[in-house]
C-alpha positions, -999 to 999 in steps of 0.1 A, spaced: 573 317 -2 562 287 -22 526 282 -32 515 253 -11 488 243 -36 515 232 -60 539 217 -35 550 181 -42 564 177 -7 552 144 7 533 142 39 544 116 65 514 94 56 489 89 29 453 98 38 426 77 22 392 93 28 358 92 12 339 123 3 304 120 -10 311 83 -16 342 89 -37 376 79 -26 402 107 -22 439 101 -17 460 128 -1 498 122 1 514 156 -6 512 191 8 497 203 -24 470 177 -25 461 185 12 461 222 5 439 218 -26 414 196 -7 411 220 22 406 249 -1 382 232 -25 354 229 0 333 258 9 345 278 40 311 272 56 318 235 56 349 241 77 334 267 100 328 242 128 365 233 127 378 268 119 407 268 144 418 233 133 414 243 96 435 274 101 462 254 120 463 229 92 465 256 65 493 273 83 512 241 88 509 232 51 523 266 42 552 260 65 558 225 51 557 239 15 584 264 25 605 239 46 601 202 42 613 196 77 578 208 88 560 179 72 555 161 105 537 191 120 516 195 88 507 158 88 496 159 124 476 191 118 458 176 88 452 143 107 437 162 137 414 181 114 403 150 95 396 130 127 376 159 142 356 162 110 351 124 111 368 119 77 392 93 92 
């Protein structure tokens, strides 16, 4: 099992979001995983099921690059629900 936080597997898109007024670019599984784990769990509580799905999909994509489409879609769904996109 590969550590998703260090995965260089590219997502199917690059997410350009702003957090606290600062731009954040997310283009790899590792960057997405680090972003989703860097925020406090309480901040994701409202989106717990989407957050869990995204984290699971990122782990799957780190293990098998063919799963990047599903990981990208899970991260996109979470970001849209959280109004980050």
